[in-house]
C-alpha positions as CSV (number, residue, x, y, z in Angstrom):
1,X,136.5,172.4,13.3
2,X,134.6,175.2,15.1
3,X,133.9,175.1,18.7
4,X,130.4,175.6,20.0
5,X,130.9,179.3,20.9
6,X,132.1,180.1,17.3
7,X,129.1,178.3,15.9
8,X,126.8,180.3,18.1
9,X,128.5,183.5,17.0
10,X,128.0,182.5,13.3
11,X,124.3,181.7,14.1
12,X,123.8,185.1,15.7
13,X,125.6,186.9,12.8
14,X,123.4,185.1,10.3
15,X,120.3,185.9,12.3
16,X,121.2,189.6,12.3
17,X,121.7,189.5,8.5
18,X,118.4,187.7,7.9
19,X,116.6,190.4,9.9
20,X,117.5,193.0,7.2
21,X,114.4,193.9,5.1
22,X,115.8,192.9,1.7
23,X,117.2,189.5,1.2
24,X,117.6,187.4,-2.0
25,X,118.4,183.7,-1.8
26,X,120.2,182.4,-4.9
27,X,121.8,179.2,-6.3
28,X,125.3,179.4,-7.6
29,X,126.1,175.9,-8.7
30,X,128.6,175.6,-11.5
31,X,129.9,179.2,-11.2
32,X,133.6,179.5,-11.8
33,X,135.8,181.4,-9.3
34,X,136.0,184.3,-11.8
35,X,132.2,184.4,-12.2
36,X,131.8,184.4,-8.4
37,X,134.3,187.3,-8.1
38,X,132.3,189.2,-10.7
39,X,129.1,188.4,-8.8
40,X,130.4,189.7,-5.5
41,X,131.7,192.9,-7.3
42,X,128.3,193.4,-8.9
43,X,126.5,193.0,-5.6
44,X,128.8,195.4,-3.8
45,X,128.3,197.9,-6.7
46,X,124.6,197.8,-6.0
47,X,125.1,198.6,-2.3
48,X,124.6,195.0,-1.1
49,X,126.5,192.2,0.5
50,X,126.9,188.6,-0.7
51,X,127.4,185.5,1.4
52,X,127.4,181.7,1.0
53,X,125.2,180.0,3.6
54,X,124.4,176.6,4.8
55,X,120.7,175.7,4.4
56,X,120.3,174.1,7.9
57,X,122.1,176.9,9.7
58,X,120.2,179.6,7.9
59,X,116.8,177.9,8.6
60,X,117.7,177.7,12.2
61,X,118.8,181.4,12.2
62,X,115.5,182.4,10.5
63,X,113.2,180.6,13.0
64,X,110.6,183.0,14.3
65,X,111.5,185.8,11.8
66,X,109.8,187.1,8.7
67,X,112.5,185.3,6.6
68,X,111.5,181.8,7.9
69,X,109.2,180.9,5.0
70,X,112.1,181.3,2.6
71,X,113.8,178.3,4.0
72,X,110.9,175.8,4.0
73,X,112.0,173.7,1.0
74,X,115.5,175.0,0.4
75,X,118.0,172.5,-1.2
76,X,121.3,172.6,-2.9
77,X,124.1,175.2,-2.7
78,X,122.7,178.5,-1.5
79,X,124.0,182.0,-1.2
80,X,122.3,185.2,-0.2
81,X,122.5,188.8,-1.3
82,X,121.2,191.3,1.1
83,X,120.9,195.1,1.7
84,X,119.3,197.5,4.0
85,X,119.2,200.1,1.2
86,X,117.4,200.1,-2.2
87,X,116.1,196.6,-3.0
88,X,115.4,197.6,-6.6
89,X,119.1,198.3,-7.3
90,X,120.1,195.0,-5.9
91,X,117.4,193.1,-7.8
92,X,118.5,194.8,-11.1
93,X,122.1,193.9,-10.5
94,X,121.3,190.3,-9.7
95,X,118.9,189.9,-12.6
96,X,121.4,191.4,-15.1
97,X,124.0,189.0,-13.7
98,X,121.6,186.0,-14.0
99,X,120.9,186.8,-17.6
100,X,124.7,186.8,-18.4
101,X,125.3,183.7,-16.3
102,X,122.5,181.1,-16.5
103,X,124.1,178.9,-13.8
104,X,123.1,181.7,-11.3
105,X,119.4,181.2,-10.2
106,X,117.0,182.8,-7.8
107,X,115.5,180.6,-5.0
108,X,113.6,183.0,-2.9
109,X,113.3,186.7,-1.9
110,X,112.2,189.0,0.8
111,X,111.6,192.7,0.1
112,X,110.7,195.2,2.8
113,X,110.3,192.4,5.3
114,X,107.8,190.4,3.1
115,X,108.6,187.2,1.4
116,X,108.0,187.4,-2.4
117,X,107.7,184.9,-5.1
118,X,110.7,184.3,-7.3
119,X,108.9,185.6,-10.4
120,X,108.4,188.9,-8.5
121,X,112.1,189.5,-8.4
122,X,112.0,190.2,-12.2
123,X,109.1,192.6,-11.7
124,X,111.0,194.3,-9.0
125,X,114.1,194.6,-11.3
126,X,111.9,196.3,-13.9
127,X,110.8,199.0,-11.6
128,X,112.5,202.4,-11.6
129,X,115.0,203.0,-8.8
130,X,114.1,205.1,-5.7
131,X,116.0,208.0,-7.0
132,X,114.2,208.0,-10.3
133,X,110.8,207.8,-8.6
134,X,111.8,210.8,-6.3
135,X,112.9,212.8,-9.4
136,X,109.6,212.1,-11.1
137,X,107.6,213.2,-8.1
138,X,109.7,216.4,-7.7
139,X,109.2,217.1,-11.4
140,X,105.4,216.7,-11.1
141,X,105.3,219.0,-8.0
142,X,107.5,221.7,-9.6
143,X,105.7,221.6,-13.0
144,X,102.3,222.2,-11.3
145,X,103.8,225.2,-9.4
146,X,105.5,226.4,-12.5
147,X,102.2,226.2,-14.5
148,X,100.4,228.1,-11.7
149,X,103.0,230.9,-11.8
150,X,102.8,231.2,-15.6
151,X,99.0,231.4,-15.4
152,X,99.0,234.0,-12.7
153,X,101.7,235.9,-14.5
154,X,99.6,235.8,-17.7
155,X,96.6,237.3,-15.9
156,X,98.7,240.2,-14.6
157,X,100.3,240.7,-18.1
158,X,96.9,240.8,-19.8
159,X,95.6,243.3,-17.3
160,X,98.6,245.5,-17.9
161,X,98.1,245.3,-21.7
162,X,94.4,246.3,-21.3
163,X,95.2,249.2,-19.0
164,X,98.0,250.4,-21.4
165,X,95.5,250.3,-24.4
166,X,92.9,252.2,-22.4
167,X,95.4,254.9,-21.5
168,X,96.5,255.3,-25.1
169,X,92.9,255.7,-26.3
170,X,92.2,258.1,-23.5
171,X,89.4,256.0,-22.0
172,X,90.3,257.3,-18.5
173,X,89.3,260.9,-17.9
174,X,90.1,262.8,-14.8
């Protein structure tokens, strides 16, 4: 059994983890040890962490925080996957794992400090990643600059062609 100071340390540790902006609460009933190992590996690959939690302890740790509404009606065996990085990558990894293992379910989620509905986790997983969005924006910015350069270059090239034709036809007299 843990003594009171160890329990307090666990509570503070959980409070710190629940203060991260991106947390997904999941149910893992009927997962085998091998499936749990694969799940942990998947979460780590997405840049997140995975932890089994006690509902009462987690609810106590979340009191007064943005995560508190996630623990209102929480029952059963619960785990949490969390990250301070890209929530889309973690949501994609968890959703793909849930498709392959129906025993794994979502209970609640918090993205960028706001509690979201369970159905929104699938929508989040369908979004492009942060890197893809940045690449698209950079492409749009560079393509506009490239089109402007081509247009300006075309005007100069056309002026040079007109001047060359005028010189060849002796249109300029000194």
